[in-house]
Residue frames as qw, qx, qy, qz and C-alpha x, y, z in Angstrom:
[[0.608, -0.772, 0.141, 0.122, -30.15, 24.00, -68.81],
 [0.372, 0.797, -0.472, 0.065, -26.50, 24.85, -69.45],
 [0.940, -0.070, -0.250, 0.224, -23.89, 22.14, -68.98],
 [0.507, -0.792, 0.162, 0.299, -21.01, 22.84, -66.59],
 [0.462, 0.811, -0.358, 0.019, -17.94, 24.14, -68.28],
 [0.843, 0.139, -0.397, 0.335, -14.65, 22.28, -68.13],
 [0.195, 0.456, -0.417, 0.762, -13.15, 25.07, -65.98],
 [0.596, -0.457, 0.129, -0.647, -16.08, 24.82, -63.56],
 [0.963, -0.139, -0.222, -0.060, -15.56, 21.09, -63.15],
 [0.633, 0.302, -0.430, 0.569, -11.85, 21.66, -62.45],
 [0.140, -0.500, 0.328, -0.789, -12.66, 24.26, -59.81],
 [0.814, -0.350, -0.008, -0.463, -15.21, 21.96, -58.22],
 [0.922, 0.045, -0.339, 0.182, -12.68, 19.08, -58.19],
 [0.386, 0.403, -0.439, 0.704, -10.06, 21.28, -56.61],
 [0.428, -0.485, 0.222, -0.730, -12.50, 22.39, -53.92],
 [0.935, -0.223, -0.146, -0.235, -13.42, 18.78, -53.15],
 [0.793, 0.178, -0.399, 0.425, -9.76, 17.78, -52.90],
 [0.095, 0.484, -0.365, 0.789, -9.05, 20.77, -50.69],
 [0.667, -0.449, 0.076, -0.590, -11.97, 19.88, -48.42],
 [0.968, -0.122, -0.221, 0.012, -10.83, 16.27, -48.05],
 [0.588, 0.341, -0.398, 0.615, -7.26, 17.40, -47.43],
 [0.211, -0.534, 0.275, -0.771, -8.49, 19.80, -44.75],
 [0.848, -0.355, -0.016, -0.393, -10.52, 17.05, -43.07],
 [0.905, 0.078, -0.326, 0.261, -7.57, 14.67, -43.18],
 [0.331, 0.433, -0.397, 0.738, -5.27, 17.28, -41.62],
 [0.486, -0.509, 0.164, -0.692, -7.90, 18.07, -38.97],
 [0.952, -0.216, -0.157, -0.150, -8.21, 14.37, -38.11],
 [0.761, 0.231, -0.374, 0.478, -4.43, 14.01, -37.95],
 [0.068, 0.501, -0.348, 0.790, -3.93, 17.05, -35.73],
 [0.696, -0.453, 0.056, -0.555, -6.77, 15.97, -33.43],
 [0.961, -0.086, -0.254, 0.062, -5.25, 12.50, -33.08],
 [0.556, 0.342, -0.398, 0.644, -1.83, 13.93, -32.29],
 [0.214, -0.520, 0.267, -0.783, -3.25, 16.30, -29.67],
 [0.859, -0.351, -0.055, -0.369, -5.26, 13.50, -28.06],
 [0.893, 0.077, -0.334, 0.292, -2.16, 11.31, -27.98],
 [0.301, 0.443, -0.384, 0.752, -0.07, 14.07, -26.41],
 [0.490, -0.500, 0.167, -0.695, -2.74, 14.73, -23.77],
 [0.948, -0.222, -0.166, -0.159, -3.08, 11.02, -22.94],
 [0.745, 0.222, -0.390, 0.494, 0.70, 10.67, -22.64],
 [0.031, 0.495, -0.338, 0.800, 0.91, 13.72, -20.38],
 [0.697, -0.438, 0.047, -0.565, -1.96, 12.52, -18.22],
 [0.960, -0.093, -0.259, 0.055, -0.49, 9.03, -17.85],
 [0.565, 0.322, -0.396, 0.648, 2.96, 10.42, -17.03],
 [0.221, -0.526, 0.238, -0.785, 1.47, 12.84, -14.52],
 [0.850, -0.366, -0.048, -0.376, -0.48, 10.06, -12.80],
 [0.897, 0.059, -0.332, 0.287, 2.58, 7.80, -12.70],
 [0.302, 0.446, -0.378, 0.753, 4.65, 10.59, -11.19],
 [0.512, -0.506, 0.157, -0.676, 1.98, 11.16, -8.56],
 [0.956, -0.212, -0.153, -0.137, 1.86, 7.43, -7.79],
 [0.757, 0.224, -0.367, 0.492, 5.64, 7.15, -7.63],
 [0.021, 0.527, -0.324, 0.785, 5.83, 10.20, -5.41],
 [0.719, -0.447, 0.081, -0.526, 3.15, 8.83, -3.08],
 [0.964, -0.044, -0.252, 0.076, 4.91, 5.46, -3.05],
 [0.582, 0.321, -0.395, 0.634, 8.28, 6.98, -2.13],
 [0.146, -0.480, 0.293, -0.814, 6.83, 9.29, 0.52],
 [0.201, -0.165, -0.924, 0.281, 4.53, 6.74, 2.08],
 [0.237, -0.694, -0.653, -0.188, 1.20, 7.20, 3.85],
 [0.085, -0.594, 0.158, -0.784, 0.16, 10.30, 5.76],
 [0.573, -0.322, -0.704, 0.269, 0.38, 9.38, 9.43],
 [0.360, -0.878, -0.053, -0.310, -0.69, 11.25, 12.52],
 [0.409, 0.407, -0.598, 0.557, 1.97, 11.94, 15.14],
 [0.681, -0.644, -0.059, -0.344, 1.56, 10.84, 18.75],
 [0.398, 0.472, -0.679, 0.398, 4.81, 10.56, 20.71],
 [0.502, -0.400, 0.475, -0.602, 2.80, 9.81, 23.87],
 [0.962, 0.037, -0.131, -0.238, 2.12, 6.27, 22.62],
 [0.223, -0.608, 0.759, -0.065, 4.49, 3.76, 24.21],
 [0.740, 0.197, -0.585, -0.265, 5.04, 0.35, 22.64],
 [0.915, -0.388, 0.066, -0.090, 5.06, -2.86, 24.69],
 [0.029, 0.702, -0.711, 0.028, 8.54, -3.81, 25.80],
 [0.511, 0.133, -0.849, -0.015, 9.78, -7.36, 26.18],
 [0.722, -0.518, -0.354, -0.292, 7.73, -9.31, 28.69],
 [0.288, -0.714, 0.499, -0.397, 8.86, -8.92, 32.28],
 [0.581, -0.354, 0.714, -0.164, 10.78, -11.93, 33.55],
 [0.041, -0.180, 0.890, 0.418, 10.62, -13.51, 30.11],
 [0.450, 0.440, 0.685, -0.367, 6.81, -13.66, 30.12],
 [0.309, 0.268, 0.652, 0.639, 5.52, -13.74, 26.51],
 [0.199, 0.206, 0.024, -0.958, 3.68, -10.74, 25.12],
 [0.374, -0.137, -0.737, -0.547, 1.33, -13.00, 23.13],
 [0.404, -0.505, -0.762, 0.037, -2.01, -13.05, 24.91],
 [0.236, -0.467, -0.353, 0.776, -1.46, -9.69, 26.62],
 [0.261, 0.884, 0.373, -0.109, -3.12, -6.41, 25.69],
 [0.539, 0.434, 0.114, 0.713, -1.43, -4.00, 23.28],
 [0.320, -0.461, -0.321, 0.763, -0.28, -0.92, 25.16],
 [0.061, 0.461, 0.007, -0.885, -2.02, 2.41, 24.61],
 [0.184, -0.037, -0.715, -0.674, -4.57, 0.98, 22.19],
 [0.531, 0.165, 0.451, -0.698, -8.36, 1.17, 22.41],
 [0.348, 0.149, 0.896, 0.231, -9.96, -1.84, 20.67],
 [0.413, 0.406, -0.077, -0.811, -12.08, -1.03, 17.63],
 [0.681, 0.238, 0.687, -0.089, -14.48, -3.27, 15.72],
 [0.604, 0.746, 0.278, 0.040, -14.40, -1.28, 12.48],
 [0.351, -0.535, 0.396, 0.659, -11.32, -0.48, 10.39],
 [0.630, 0.700, 0.257, -0.218, -12.34, 0.91, 7.00],
 [0.622, 0.731, -0.182, 0.217, -8.91, 1.84, 5.65],
 [0.765, -0.008, -0.275, 0.582, -5.21, 1.72, 6.45],
 [0.138, -0.946, 0.053, -0.290, -4.12, 4.34, 8.99],
 [0.766, 0.065, -0.359, 0.529, -0.91, 4.92, 10.90],
 [0.369, -0.929, 0.009, -0.037, 0.57, 6.77, 13.84],
 [0.597, 0.483, -0.396, 0.504, 4.18, 7.88, 13.89],
 [0.693, -0.688, -0.185, 0.116, 5.34, 7.42, 17.46],
 [0.467, -0.673, 0.310, 0.482, 9.00, 8.17, 16.76],
 [0.615, 0.773, -0.124, -0.092, 10.67, 9.48, 13.62],
 [0.897, -0.115, 0.139, 0.404, 13.83, 7.63, 12.67],
 [0.097, -0.895, 0.240, 0.364, 17.10, 9.36, 11.90],
 [0.691, -0.069, 0.584, 0.420, 18.64, 7.04, 9.32],
 [0.032, 0.431, -0.405, -0.806, 19.65, 8.30, 5.87],
 [0.140, -0.078, -0.855, -0.493, 17.63, 5.70, 3.97],
 [0.586, 0.043, 0.275, -0.761, 13.85, 5.45, 3.81],
 [0.508, 0.116, 0.853, -0.043, 11.85, 2.28, 3.35],
 [0.401, 0.345, -0.423, -0.736, 10.90, 1.77, -0.30],
 [0.886, 0.106, 0.039, -0.449, 8.71, -0.87, -1.93],
 [0.839, 0.350, -0.409, 0.080, 11.81, -2.92, -2.86],
 [0.089, -0.683, 0.589, -0.422, 13.60, -2.55, 0.50],
 [0.724, -0.175, -0.649, 0.152, 14.67, -5.30, 2.85],
 [0.291, -0.716, 0.215, -0.597, 14.02, -4.28, 6.43],
 [0.479, -0.086, -0.779, 0.395, 15.06, -5.52, 9.86],
 [0.358, -0.483, 0.000, -0.799, 12.42, -4.72, 12.44],
 [0.010, -0.136, -0.882, 0.452, 10.81, -5.60, 15.74],
 [0.415, -0.252, -0.380, -0.787, 7.04, -5.89, 15.72],
 [0.176, 0.159, 0.844, -0.482, 4.09, -6.67, 17.93],
 [0.309, -0.165, -0.590, -0.728, 0.78, -7.62, 16.30],
 [0.218, 0.200, 0.748, -0.594, -2.67, -7.58, 17.87],
 [0.066, 0.542, 0.780, 0.305, -6.29, -8.02, 16.88],
 [0.029, -0.280, -0.029, -0.959, -7.90, -4.61, 16.45],
 [0.557, -0.486, -0.450, -0.501, -11.24, -5.84, 17.80],
 [0.783, -0.543, -0.296, 0.067, -9.82, -6.94, 21.15],
 [0.031, -0.895, 0.392, -0.209, -6.35, -5.41, 21.39],
 [0.856, -0.372, 0.357, 0.032, -5.01, -8.87, 22.29],
 [0.090, 0.701, -0.652, -0.276, -1.47, -9.55, 21.05],
 [0.973, 0.153, 0.074, -0.154, -1.20, -12.66, 18.87],
 [0.877, 0.147, 0.006, 0.457, 2.52, -12.46, 18.07],
 [0.081, -0.976, 0.194, 0.058, 5.61, -10.40, 18.84],
 [0.719, 0.489, -0.386, 0.307, 9.21, -10.67, 17.66],
 [0.146, -0.667, 0.510, -0.523, 10.18, -9.62, 21.20],
 [0.874, -0.274, 0.276, -0.290, 9.02, -13.06, 22.35],
 [0.927, 0.309, -0.109, 0.180, 11.74, -14.61, 20.19],
 [0.719, -0.370, -0.055, 0.586, 14.54, -13.69, 22.61],
 [0.032, -0.840, 0.028, 0.541, 14.39, -10.18, 21.19],
 [0.479, -0.055, 0.639, 0.600, 15.54, -11.46, 17.79],
 [0.323, 0.517, -0.051, -0.791, 14.52, -8.91, 15.12],
 [0.699, 0.423, 0.576, -0.024, 12.63, -9.93, 12.02],
 [0.065, -0.479, 0.476, 0.734, 14.22, -9.43, 8.57],
 [0.550, 0.462, 0.695, 0.034, 12.21, -9.53, 5.35],
 [0.131, 0.123, 0.455, 0.872, 11.80, -8.05, 1.92],
 [0.334, 0.238, 0.306, -0.859, 8.84, -5.70, 1.91],
 [0.545, 0.165, -0.526, -0.632, 7.42, -7.58, -1.07],
 [0.437, -0.014, -0.899, 0.016, 7.08, -10.67, 1.12],
 [0.008, 0.215, 0.710, -0.670, 4.72, -9.29, 3.78],
 [0.181, 0.669, 0.714, -0.097, 1.04, -8.37, 3.92],
 [0.270, 0.647, 0.324, 0.635, -0.14, -5.36, 1.85],
 [0.355, -0.911, -0.194, -0.075, -0.76, -3.34, 5.01],
 [0.635, -0.555, 0.204, 0.498, 2.96, -3.47, 5.75],
 [0.569, 0.256, 0.424, 0.656, 3.93, -2.93, 2.11],
 [0.074, 0.779, 0.306, 0.543, 1.94, 0.30, 2.02],
 [0.466, -0.862, -0.181, -0.089, 2.18, 1.37, 5.63],
 [0.721, -0.500, 0.097, 0.470, 5.95, 1.22, 6.20],
 [0.563, 0.543, 0.201, 0.590, 6.95, 3.23, 3.13],
 [0.058, 0.839, -0.042, 0.540, 8.96, 6.32, 4.06],
 [0.721, -0.692, 0.025, 0.021, 10.10, 5.13, 7.50],
 [0.334, 0.724, -0.538, 0.274, 13.71, 5.59, 8.56],
 [0.677, -0.029, -0.662, 0.321, 15.87, 3.37, 10.73],
 [0.169, -0.048, -0.566, 0.806, 15.00, 3.96, 14.37],
 [0.403, -0.163, -0.144, -0.889, 11.43, 4.93, 13.52],
 [0.135, 0.205, 0.913, -0.326, 8.41, 3.58, 15.37],
 [0.399, 0.006, -0.314, -0.862, 5.02, 3.38, 13.64],
 [0.418, 0.187, 0.803, -0.382, 1.67, 1.91, 14.58],
 [0.246, 0.036, -0.662, -0.707, -0.32, 0.49, 11.66],
 [0.536, 0.228, 0.612, -0.535, -4.08, -0.08, 11.87],
 [0.093, 0.224, -0.789, -0.564, -4.84, -2.44, 9.01],
 [0.767, 0.133, 0.102, -0.620, -8.21, -3.53, 7.55],
 [0.779, -0.093, 0.619, -0.013, -8.55, -7.27, 6.94],
 [0.755, 0.642, 0.131, -0.011, -8.50, -6.80, 3.16],
 [0.345, 0.809, -0.431, 0.201, -4.89, -5.58, 3.50],
 [0.418, -0.526, 0.701, -0.238, -4.03, -8.29, 6.02],
 [0.186, -0.132, 0.969, 0.094, -5.01, -11.97, 5.85],
 [0.458, 0.025, -0.432, -0.776, -8.52, -11.48, 4.46],
 [0.828, -0.160, -0.033, -0.536, -11.21, -14.17, 4.60],
 [0.834, 0.143, -0.526, 0.086, -8.68, -17.01, 4.80],
 [0.605, -0.768, 0.174, -0.117, -7.07, -15.78, 8.04],
 [0.286, 0.601, -0.731, 0.150, -3.83, -17.35, 9.25],
 [0.919, -0.234, -0.236, -0.213, -4.09, -20.97, 10.34],
 [0.236, -0.673, 0.658, -0.240, -2.05, -22.19, 13.31],
 [0.389, -0.137, 0.906, -0.095, -3.29, -25.80, 13.43],
 [0.470, 0.123, -0.573, -0.660, -4.77, -27.43, 10.30],
 [0.846, -0.102, 0.226, -0.473, -7.57, -29.93, 10.71],
 [0.307, -0.398, 0.853, 0.143, -5.84, -33.36, 10.84],
 [0.571, 0.315, 0.757, -0.037, -8.70, -35.00, 8.94],
 [0.472, 0.756, 0.378, 0.252, -9.01, -32.28, 6.30],
 [0.528, -0.287, 0.025, 0.799, -5.95, -30.09, 5.78],
 [0.124, 0.478, 0.386, 0.780, -7.97, -27.70, 3.63],
 [0.425, -0.790, -0.292, -0.331, -9.73, -26.67, 6.85],
 [0.203, 0.487, -0.520, 0.672, -8.33, -25.01, 9.96],
 [0.592, -0.456, -0.651, 0.135, -8.76, -26.33, 13.46],
 [0.405, -0.752, -0.232, 0.465, -7.19, -23.32, 15.20],
 [0.412, 0.787, 0.105, 0.448, -6.46, -19.85, 13.81],
 [0.502, -0.249, -0.217, 0.799, -3.65, -17.60, 14.99],
 [0.131, 0.232, -0.036, -0.963, -5.43, -14.81, 13.12],
 [0.471, 0.438, 0.721, -0.257, -9.16, -15.34, 12.47],
 [0.326, 0.437, 0.596, 0.590, -10.70, -14.79, 9.02],
 [0.013, 0.780, 0.341, 0.525, -11.62, -11.18, 8.21],
 [0.561, -0.661, -0.274, 0.417, -9.70, -9.86, 11.23],
 [0.195, 0.914, -0.101, 0.340, -8.57, -6.23, 11.32],
 [0.824, -0.177, -0.237, 0.484, -5.08, -5.93, 12.77],
 [0.080, -0.978, 0.161, -0.106, -2.82, -3.45, 14.52],
 [0.869, 0.072, -0.152, 0.466, 0.98, -3.65, 14.40],
 [0.258, -0.931, 0.204, 0.156, 3.59, -1.73, 16.35],
 [0.872, 0.333, 0.032, 0.358, 6.70, -1.74, 14.16],
 [0.296, -0.859, 0.277, 0.311, 10.18, -0.47, 14.98],
 [0.796, 0.574, -0.099, 0.164, 12.46, -0.37, 11.93],
 [0.676, -0.618, 0.228, 0.329, 16.04, -1.13, 12.94],
 [0.300, -0.408, 0.582, 0.636, 17.79, -1.28, 9.56],
 [0.660, 0.652, 0.176, -0.330, 17.03, -0.80, 5.85],
 [0.439, -0.280, 0.664, 0.537, 18.75, -2.35, 2.85]]
C-alpha cells in the first residue's frame, strides 16, 4: 500500500482546520442569533407588561351603577348592603366596572399616591364592612404600593374623578389570614373577631379624588 504523500497530508490538515473553523463560526453565529432573539423576546415581553401596567385592567362600563352615599342622618354604612350589587360566592379573578370616567390629566400608576373615597363589602353577602364615608367623609390617602394587590392592579389607569368597582378574589385581598379586628386576649396569634374573614372575596367601590 502506498504511503500518503507530504502534499496529501498538508491538504488533509488544511481541510481539517477549515472544518473546525467552519464549526466554530457556526457555533458563534448560532449563539449570537439565540442571544439576539432572547433579548428581543425579553424586551418585547417587558414592553407588553409595562404597557399593560400603565393602561390598567380592562373594565366593563356600567354608568347605571350608583355608589352608596354617606349614611342618611349620619348613620354608618358599615353593616348595610352595597348598592347595586348582587352577592356572589365565587370570584375567580380580578374584575372591574367603570361607573364614571375621570377627567384629570394624570392616571394612576403603580408608584402613585392617591386620595380616594371607598366602600368595601364582602362579595358573598354584599354587606359593607368599612367605608371612608363613615369617617366624616374624610378621604383616604395612600401610596398604591401600600394597599392590597387587588387595588394595586385594579386602580391602574384611573383618572381623578373616576369611579370604579373592583371585584377582588381573596388571593388578591387578605387571603387565608383575613383581617383581624379583635385579637384573642389569651393568644394574640389568634383572632377573636375578624373584620374581614379568612379567604373572603371582596368588592370595593372606589372614587379617586386626586393623584400624585
